[in-house]
Structures are given as C-alpha cells and as structure tokens.
Backbone as a chain_set.jsonl record, in Angstrom:
{"seq": "MALPEIAEARKLSDNEISEQINGTRRELFDLRFQQATSRLENPHRFRHARVKLAQLLTVQQERQRSTTTL", "coords": {"N": [[-13.452, 3.018, 9.347], [-11.888, 4.935, 7.008], [-11.084, 4.747, 3.514], [-7.701, 4.91, 2.309], [-6.284, 8.005, 1.14], [-5.122, 9.079, -2.023], [-3.801, 11.441, -2.248], [-2.392, 11.716, 0.104], [-0.404, 9.818, -0.265], [1.006, 10.965, -2.325], [2.339, 13.014, -1.097], [4.48, 11.899, 0.164], [8.008, 11.092, 0.333], [10.3, 9.538, -2.028], [11.736, 7.459, -0.759], [10.147, 7.019, 1.499], [7.833, 6.117, 0.279], [8.715, 3.673, -0.794], [9.28, 2.31, 1.598], [6.705, 2.238, 2.705], [5.406, 0.672, 0.793], [6.722, -1.796, 1.112], [6.006, -2.302, 3.786], [3.212, -2.48, 3.574], [2.92, -4.67, 1.893], [3.929, -6.618, 3.593], [1.997, -6.468, 5.584], [-0.261, -7.413, 4.179], [0.603, -10.041, 3.747], [0.685, -10.954, 6.409], [-2.032, -10.71, 7.032], [-3.155, -12.59, 5.289], [-2.026, -14.867, 6.4], [-3.194, -14.845, 8.96], [-5.836, -15.221, 8.183], [-5.735, -17.79, 7.135], [-5.228, -19.251, 9.405], [-7.489, -18.886, 10.8], [-7.709, -16.626, 12.491], [-8.336, -14.086, 11.849], [-9.658, -10.998, 12.516], [-10.651, -8.59, 11.487], [-11.791, -8.489, 8.501], [-12.109, -6.478, 6.612], [-9.756, -5.111, 6.478], [-8.178, -6.222, 4.5], [-9.098, -5.123, 2.067], [-8.544, -2.4, 2.471], [-5.753, -2.462, 2.718], [-5.011, -3.448, 0.204], [-5.938, -1.377, -1.473], [-4.389, 0.737, -0.531], [-1.809, -0.209, -1.194], [-2.02, -0.31, -4.0], [-2.347, 2.414, -4.573], [0.095, 3.462, -3.655], [1.905, 2.138, -5.355], [1.065, 3.188, -7.775], [1.705, 5.926, -7.511], [4.456, 5.682, -7.279], [5.106, 4.642, -9.823], [4.248, 6.784, -11.425], [6.101, 8.726, -10.704], [8.48, 7.52, -11.558], [8.073, 7.426, -14.305], [7.932, 10.134, -14.88], [10.51, 10.986, -14.386], [11.996, 9.583, -16.246], [11.179, 10.576, -18.682], [12.144, 13.095, -18.775]], "CA": [[-12.157, 3.402, 8.859], [-11.983, 5.382, 5.632], [-10.035, 4.296, 2.609], [-6.598, 5.87, 2.222], [-6.354, 8.984, 0.065], [-3.913, 9.081, -2.841], [-3.102, 12.708, -1.999], [-1.446, 11.457, 1.191], [0.72, 9.076, -0.828], [1.784, 11.879, -3.173], [3.116, 13.89, -0.22], [5.617, 11.149, 0.693], [9.233, 11.056, -0.475], [10.512, 8.257, -2.71], [12.132, 6.458, 0.238], [8.979, 6.723, 2.326], [6.924, 5.3, -0.53], [9.279, 2.321, -0.832], [9.066, 1.711, 2.919], [5.271, 1.986, 2.843], [5.08, -0.471, -0.073], [7.202, -3.009, 1.798], [5.181, -2.508, 4.971], [1.866, -2.892, 3.171], [3.031, -6.055, 1.414], [4.074, -7.453, 4.79], [0.686, -6.488, 6.236], [-1.101, -8.336, 3.415], [1.078, -11.391, 4.055], [0.212, -11.28, 7.755], [-3.489, -10.874, 6.984], [-3.424, -13.9, 4.678], [-1.641, -15.877, 7.378], [-4.243, -14.848, 9.978], [-7.034, -15.802, 7.602], [-5.509, -19.223, 6.996], [-5.272, -19.864, 10.732], [-8.795, -18.502, 11.37], [-7.558, -15.638, 13.555], [-8.572, -12.773, 11.266], [-10.783, -10.34, 13.178], [-11.17, -7.505, 10.663], [-11.541, -8.821, 7.097], [-12.096, -5.274, 5.782], [-8.38, -4.624, 6.381], [-7.662, -6.679, 3.217], [-9.431, -4.132, 1.039], [-7.807, -1.164, 2.756], [-4.339, -2.686, 2.431], [-4.862, -3.559, -1.245], [-6.116, -0.039, -2.039], [-3.199, 1.512, -0.17], [-0.7, -0.706, -1.996], [-2.234, 0.126, -5.378], [-2.088, 3.849, -4.64], [1.536, 3.675, -3.516], [2.554, 1.68, -6.576], [0.707, 4.153, -8.815], [2.518, 7.124, -7.313], [5.837, 5.307, -7.593], [5.201, 4.549, -11.276], [4.14, 8.14, -11.959], [7.385, 9.397, -10.49], [9.488, 6.892, -12.412], [7.817, 7.85, -15.684], [8.229, 11.547, -15.05], [11.968, 11.175, -14.398], [12.571, 8.992, -17.446], [10.809, 11.369, -19.852], [12.825, 14.387, -18.756]], "C": [[-12.273, 3.733, 7.375], [-10.83, 4.829, 4.802], [-8.928, 5.339, 2.543], [-6.769, 6.787, 1.012], [-5.034, 8.984, -0.71], [-3.133, 10.374, -2.648], [-2.08, 12.547, -0.874], [-0.21, 10.737, 0.667], [1.605, 9.99, -1.665], [2.654, 12.82, -2.352], [4.394, 13.215, 0.282], [6.823, 11.246, -0.241], [9.363, 9.666, -1.109], [10.871, 7.143, -1.723], [10.952, 6.049, 1.109], [7.988, 5.856, 1.565], [7.423, 3.859, -0.578], [9.07, 1.598, 0.496], [7.604, 1.354, 3.125], [4.849, 0.783, 1.997], [5.507, -1.767, 0.6], [6.353, -3.323, 3.021], [3.784, -3.003, 4.634], [1.874, -4.316, 2.637], [3.168, -7.017, 2.588], [2.734, -7.582, 5.522], [-0.258, -7.448, 5.512], [-0.692, -9.785, 3.668], [0.562, -11.836, 5.414], [-1.292, -11.514, 7.783], [-3.862, -12.216, 6.355], [-3.092, -15.034, 5.648], [-2.705, -15.985, 8.474], [-5.514, -15.49, 9.443], [-6.905, -17.317, 7.498], [-5.594, -19.941, 8.335], [-6.538, -19.485, 11.503], [-8.669, -17.548, 12.551], [-7.824, -14.219, 13.065], [-9.821, -12.158, 11.877], [-11.439, -9.279, 12.302], [-10.899, -7.774, 9.187], [-11.527, -7.602, 6.177], [-10.69, -4.713, 5.62], [-7.713, -5.085, 5.085], [-7.878, -5.609, 2.149], [-8.631, -2.853, 1.246], [-6.321, -1.317, 2.396], [-4.1, -2.783, 0.922], [-4.986, -2.203, -1.926], [-4.881, 0.806, -1.761], [-2.003, 1.094, -1.021], [-0.833, -0.241, -3.441], [-1.935, 1.613, -5.534], [-0.594, 4.137, -4.556], [2.283, 3.265, -4.778], [2.265, 2.629, -7.74], [1.565, 5.401, -8.715], [3.973, 6.837, -7.669], [6.047, 5.233, -9.111], [5.123, 5.929, -11.923], [5.476, 8.869, -11.846], [8.48, 8.816, -11.376], [9.306, 7.332, -13.86], [8.167, 9.305, -15.897], [9.736, 11.805, -15.082], [12.593, 10.593, -15.653], [12.24, 9.807, -18.685], [11.51, 12.717, -19.877], [14.169, 14.347, -19.375]], "O": [[-12.708, 2.899, 6.581], [-9.762, 4.495, 5.316], [-9.192, 6.53, 2.705], [-7.33, 6.388, -0.009], [-3.959, 8.898, -0.116], [-1.921, 10.398, -2.863], [-1.021, 13.174, -0.902], [0.906, 11.015, 1.106], [2.822, 9.808, -1.709], [3.622, 13.371, -2.877], [5.296, 13.893, 0.773], [6.678, 11.455, -1.445], [8.626, 8.743, -0.764], [10.374, 6.023, -1.836], [10.779, 4.87, 1.419], [7.372, 4.96, 2.142], [6.635, 2.926, -0.421], [8.725, 0.416, 0.518], [7.292, 0.289, 3.658], [4.031, -0.029, 2.431], [4.738, -2.726, 0.652], [6.017, -4.482, 3.265], [3.237, -3.853, 5.335], [0.947, -5.084, 2.894], [2.591, -8.105, 2.576], [2.381, -8.654, 6.013], [-0.977, -8.212, 6.156], [-1.551, -10.659, 3.79], [0.062, -12.952, 5.563], [-1.773, -12.41, 8.477], [-4.772, -12.897, 6.827], [-3.799, -16.04, 5.702], [-3.077, -17.09, 8.871], [-6.195, -16.22, 10.164], [-7.868, -18.042, 7.746], [-5.986, -21.106, 8.394], [-6.644, -19.732, 12.704], [-9.435, -17.646, 13.51], [-7.566, -13.254, 13.785], [-10.912, -12.719, 11.773], [-12.653, -9.087, 12.368], [-9.876, -7.332, 8.666], [-10.989, -7.676, 5.073], [-10.45, -3.917, 4.712], [-6.786, -4.431, 4.605], [-6.953, -5.241, 1.424], [-8.101, -2.29, 0.288], [-5.716, -0.404, 1.835], [-3.106, -2.262, 0.416], [-4.232, -1.902, -2.851], [-4.385, 1.505, -2.644], [-1.265, 1.947, -1.516], [0.154, 0.182, -4.043], [-1.332, 2.023, -6.526], [-0.077, 4.965, -5.305], [3.193, 3.966, -5.219], [3.126, 2.847, -8.592], [2.093, 5.88, -9.719], [4.639, 7.664, -8.292], [7.06, 5.711, -9.62], [5.858, 6.211, -12.87], [5.916, 9.539, -12.781], [9.319, 9.556, -11.89], [10.286, 7.582, -14.562], [8.645, 9.681, -16.967], [10.188, 12.744, -15.737], [13.64, 11.075, -16.086], [12.977, 9.728, -19.668], [11.476, 13.411, -20.892], [14.855, 15.367, -19.427]]}, "num_chains": 1, "name": "protein.A"}
C-alpha cells in the first residue's frame, strides 16, 4: 500500500478535508485501541494514517492562510 499523495488532498473541498481529518483521527484512535488490546494486524497503517492526517492538516492550513491574506 503506497503512501497517500498530497495532490489528492488538494483536490478535495474544504468540507471534504474536514471530514477526512475527523475520519483519520478516528482511525488513529481505533488503531491505538487495537494495539492496546493486541488485535492490531497491520501496524503499517499507523504510519499511513499519520502521513494522511499531516497532509490534510497542511492543506487546510494553506487554505486558511491564503484566505486570511487576501
């Protein structure tokens, strides 16, 4: 499974980005819960989820900065 591309995140609308951020945070919570209960099957999903969350937050910040400077 390849890492998510930031270009895909830039194609999303503001609402979609917010939904994706919430979903990714929930996924990370679930992964931590699975790890704590020793049911985690794919530990690489942590890295993918963290990268995806960072990219989404970056795009969101870029958009917020561009609207405040105009």
